[in-house]
N, C-alpha and C positions, 0 to 999 in steps of 0.2 A: 297830311299821311299818302294821299291818293299818288302825288308824285314819288315818294318817296316807296312803294311796293313798285312804282312803276319803272324806280331805277333798281330794286330789284330782281325785278326779273332780264332787266337789262345786264346785271351783272350778271347773272345763273347761265343765259342764251352766248356771252363771251366766252363765260367761265367754260361751256360745254362745249362749245368750238374748239380752243383752244386745248383742251385736253384733249379731243378727237385728232387734231393737230399732231398734239405729241405721240400718241396711239397711234396712229396710224403712219404716223411719214417720219416722225424723229428716231422710233424704235427701230427701224428698218437702214438707220442708220450706223456708221461700227459706233460703241461707246469711249468713253474717253471726251477730250474738251471741243470735235468737231459736233459731235452731240450735243454739248454744250451750248455750244455757238449756237444751236438751231431752235434749242428752245429758249433762245436767253431774252428774245422777243414776249414768249410765256411770260416768265419768269417780270418779268419788267411790268407786264400787264394788270397780272395777277396781284403785285406790288402794288397799283395804285386806285385797282377797279374797287377795293371798299369803300375808300374816301368817297365815292358818289353814296354814299348812304350818312344820313347824317344824323340819325335816329341813334341811343344808346344801348340797346341791347340787339338792334340788327348790325350795326358797324363794326362794334368791337367785338363779337362774336365771329361776323367774315373776316374783320383785320387775321386775329387767332388761325384762322384753318384757311385759308387761303394766299394774303401776305406771308405769314410763319409756317405754317404744316405743311403744306402743300408746296411749296415754294421749296421747303428743306428737301422734300422728300422727291422732289424732281431733280431738283443738283443729285441726289443718290441717284434717282434714275438714269441720269449722265452716263455715268460709271459701271451704270448694270448690280447695283448694290439697292439695298433699303426694301420697304414695302412693295415697289412698285414692280420690280426684278426676282423671279423670270416672270415677263411680262405674261398677265391674265387674258384667261380664254376668252374675254368678252370687254367690249368699252364698260359697260357701268360698271362691271368690278373694277375698272381702271382706274373710273369717277372715285366709286367709294373710298379706293386704297389710296387715290389722293389728297380727299377733301373729306376724307372720315377722322373724328377727336377719336375714333379708339381700335383698339386693334383688332385687325380683321385675320382669325387662324387659316391656316390653308387647310388643314384636315376639317372640313366639313361632315355633318352628320344625317344624311338623309332623314327625310321625313316623308314619312309615306301620306297619300291621300287620305285624308279625313284625318288624320290625326291631328293633337292641337298642340301649336305654336308655345309654352310654358313660363319663355322667358317676356314674350313678346306683355303680356298683362301686366306683368312685376316690373316691365320697365315703364308702361304708361302713369301705373298707379305711383313707380318714383317721380314721375315727372309732375303728376299731381301732386305730390305732398310738396317738394321742392316749388311748387309754386304754391301752393296755400302760407307755405312756410314765408316766401315774398311777400307775397300780401302783406301777413300780416307785419312785416319787417318794414314795407311801405306807411303804413297805417301809422304803426307809432311814429315815425319821422314828424308827422302833424305836431305831434309835441317834443320836439328834438329841442325850443328854446328852453326845457326845464332839463334837458341831458345835460352832466360834464362832459367834457371834450373828451376826457379819455372813454368814455360810454359809448359817446357817437363813434369812437374810434374801433371799438368791439363790436359797435352792430356793422361797420361799414363793413369788416374783418368778414363776418359771418353771413354777411348780404354781396361781399367775393366768393364767396367760396359757394354757399347757395347759387349763384346763380351760373359761376361755372358748371356746379355741378346738374343743373336743369339743361343747361346746352347738352351734355354728355346723353345726358338720357331720351330728350328730345332726337338728338341727331343717330340714336342709335336705333329708333325704331325704325325708320328706312331700311337699314341692315337686315333687322329682321323679316321687316316683309319679302324683302327682296332676295333673301338669303336665308332658308327657311331651314332652321337648326345651328347654323351658327353660332359661337360659345365666345359671347365679348367679354370680354377682362375688366374688370374694376379699375374706374380711371383714378381712383382717390383709394388708399388704404388706411386708415384710421389714423389719418394726421397728426389727431392728437397722443398718441401713443409713442410716436418718435423718440426715440433711445438717442440722438444725437442729429447733428444737420446732416452727415452724411445721409442719413436713415429717411430722415424728412423730405431733403430733396433729391436724393434717385430713388428712391424707393416706396415713397407714401403719396407723394404729390403729386397732381399732374402730371401722373406716370409718361402719357404718350408725349409729350411734352418732353418730357425726361429722353423720353426711349428717341426722339427725333434729334435733341441736342446729341446724345451721345453719340450715334451714330455720324456727324453731319460735323461735330465740334471735336467730341472729346478721342474719339478713338484714330480721325487723323493727324492733330497737335500729339498725345503721348507717341504713336507710330515715329510720328517725324521728330520731336523730341528723345525717343529713345538714342536714335542712331547718333543725336548730338552731345547729349549730358548723360546719356546711358540710363539703364531702368528703374534704378532707384531713385532715381528724382526727375524720371519721364511725369509722372502723374500731378507734378505741381501744375506746370503750366498749363496742359490739361484741362486740368481746373478752371483756373482763373481764364484762362481765352470760354470755356464756358459759361460762366457766368456774366463774362464779357457779354457776348453777342448775346446771353438771354435780356441783361439787363438792355442793351440797345433795342431788341424788339419790345420790350416793356415800353420804352419812349416813343415806340413810331406807335402804338395802342392809346399813351395818353396822350399823344400830339392828335390822334383820330375824336378821344374824348373832349378834350379842351380848344383843341385848334390857334397854338400859341407855340411862340419859340420854344424849345425844350429847356431845360432849366439843370439836366444832369442829375439830378436827384435820385431818379429811381436805378440810373444807373450805377451811380455810389454807391445803392442799397446793395446790388448784387453783388459791384465788387467786392462790396465789405463780407457780404456772407461768401465771395470764393476765397475773401481769406481764411475767413475764421475757419472754411472748412478744409483749405490746406495748413492750416494749424492744429487741427483736429487727427487730419493723418495723420502728420509728424510728429502730436506728442503719442496715441496711436502705438506707431511703429517703435517711438524709445521706452514708453513704460507700458501701455497694456499686451504688445507681444511678447515683452519681458520677463510678464509678470510684477511687474513692480509698484503699478498702484492701475487701477481701474475703479472710478464709481459707478456705483449702483445707478440703475436705470429708477428707481426713486427721484433720485439725485439729478441727473444726464439729463432726464428728460423733463421735467418742467425747466432745467435750465437753458436746453433749447429751445421751446416756446417761449420763454422771455427771451433772448435774443432775437428771435424774430420780431416776435412782437415791439419790443422796444425798437429795431431799427428800422421797419417797417410803418411803425407810427411818426417816426424822426423825417422818414424820408419818401416812403413809399406814398403814404397819402398826402402826406402834407401838400404838395403842392394840385393835386384835385381838389381839396379842400377850399385851396389859397383863392381858386380858380371857377367856383362855383361850380364843380360837377355834379357834384352833390345834389345841390337845387333842379339845374339840368334834369338832373333821372330822376327827380319825386317828380318835374314838373310832368316832364313823359308818360309817367306812369298815371297821373290825372288825366290829363289827356288822353292816354289809351281806355283808363274807366268812364269817361264820358263819351269817348264813340259807340263803347258798347252800351250804354246805357240809352244812348238816343237809337241803337239799331236792334234795342228791346221792343 
């Protein structure tokens, strides 16, 4: 554990220095491929740095934050787009905008001296609630031999959801401390109330990742496709390209967890989701827009969740379970508990 903490310190020192270089040097280079060339070493460094962390909770969160979000935002920054453009007035704002898994609004409300930050206590309470639920889940894993495999898959899905929520709640606390009055948009928007796959992936599930993919993949591909195949069909390849890239980034996350050569199952999960979303868009244009047919939300909602649950159960989680990732995560939690007991 001591070695892991040392690796974490080294990671953030190198990350800070890399982003300082982007802020002080690359920002002065003209936008476009020249600036992209100047930040290319930073992109490679942020891609590989998280792999020096070997624990699940530290490692996977940094793969998402640095290898995915920060790198994609720096790609946009190279062309003067995204949350890093226009250039923030302070370096720490640049680092927050690059690495934060939440959306920082430009218009900040100034808090007078002596006033209370109302959102900070709620963030701490939310983090504590998610941590308590995760502890309960970990405790239930001690009896996993009595659970049906389908029940375990449901528990692992909620584990993923709670883990992401906890990470986001903890990551939002520094923004509230450094940016008094900042308004943070919720990362999830009640995913279980999704009425379609478009609604789930585009507006409810992990919205900051969706925003990043929309800016870096969907919009450019749609613009190019519009010139080639016309506006009517341009969204279909854009959707598919977005889901393929998302699948590849999830393969990177999975590789960090299991350290095994990818079997591409998780990529196929996202490819299937892309095909389903494209089919959904096509049917909506043909049937719903013309008023010929429309499913009630009471039917489309459960069908959406069933689709995701079935494909995720067959493809997304199978690889992790086959390589014993669940046992690794449970053992990691037990070791952490023992460390806290020993220091108490």
